[in-house]
N, C-alpha and C positions, 0 to 999 in steps of 0.2 A: 506491499499499502503506500508506507517512505518513499520509491522509485515512482511513483506514478507523480508524487506531492511536485516538480522540478516543471515536470514534462505541459499539466494544467495551469501552471503559472507559465510558460514561458506561452501557452495558445491563450492565452486569459491578457496577457498583455499583446500581445499581435493584431486582440480584436479590441483593445483599452483603444489601440493606437491607431488603427483605420477606422477604424469609427470618431476620435475624433479627426484626423486626417477628413476624413468625407467629410462631419460636420462645420468641421473651418473654410472649406470652399461654399461650405452654399452659406456661409456667414460675410461673404464677403461682401465692402465695399465703392456702389454705384452709383452717376452721377444724374440723378431725373431732370428733367427738367422738366416747370412747374403745370401739373394739371394733366402729365406724361402720365400711365398708369403701367408697370411694369407687365404687372395679367396679360392686358392688353394682346403688349411688342410678344412677350415669351406665351401664348398658346393658353395660359392657363385657364380655367377656373375661375367666372368670377364668381363677383358674393350673388345671393342672387336677394330680386330688389325687394323693396321693403316688406310691398305690399305680398310678395312671394314671403316673406321669412315670419311675420304675420299671422297670416294664415297656417304655414304650415308648427308655428309654437303654437299658436289655439288650436289645433287638428288633436298636437301628442299631449295636452294637456286634457282636453271634452271626454281621451277616451284613459288617462291615468287614476286609478283605483281612489286612491289615497286622497286626489287635488280637488279641491272641489272649488271648478274654471267659473265656475257659473261668478261665483265675486272676484274677480281681478279683470284688471282689464290690456290690453299689451300692446309694444305702441314699440314699432326696429326705426334702426335710423343707419342704416352701413356694419350695416353685422349691429351692432347694439344695442340689446332687448332692456328698454325698461315696464316695467311689473307693478303697476299698481293696482290700492284693494283692501281686503279683510281674508286675512286669514284665522282659523281653528286654532290653531295652536301651533308652538315650537316646529315640533314635528312637519304638521301641514308647510309650515317654511322652505324648511329643509328638501321638503322633496320636492317641492314646486324648484326650488331652486337648480335640486341633480338633475331633473327634468329638458330644464329648459336650455339649462347648460349644453343640453346629449342636443341640441339641433344641431346638424348639421347647416353650417350658417353662423349663427351664433359667434362671436369675437368677444363680449365684455355681457354681462347682467349689473342690472340697474333694477332695485327694489326699494321702492314706496307702499310696502303693505303696515298695515293694521295686525297683531296678533294679540287674538284675546285672550291666548291662554299661553300664553309663552311656558308654562312648564308645565302643559299636558303632552305624554305618548312617548315620556323620559320614561 
């Protein structure tokens, strides 16, 4: 068993070095012209339109078992989703956040929620 440890360490070190090399290339800086979107130039997927993203979030919330979507409002602005309204508990607030963050196209979430019973659901 001890003979395999140096072998595993060397492969682990090689994997870390490869990940850093690949990741470092992805983080290289470029100068962009004002108003240009590099995703358009590179053919990368565009973020969904605000109304599409809002609809996606509302659809997912409407089918969620542990969230009452009828008591919240959703706004979307370039990937930033704002959720306003009332939730019954701190547990529902946490569930709401996890659900919204998992929707494709959501880059940030802001909450303006009133929690009726913050300690409930623990």
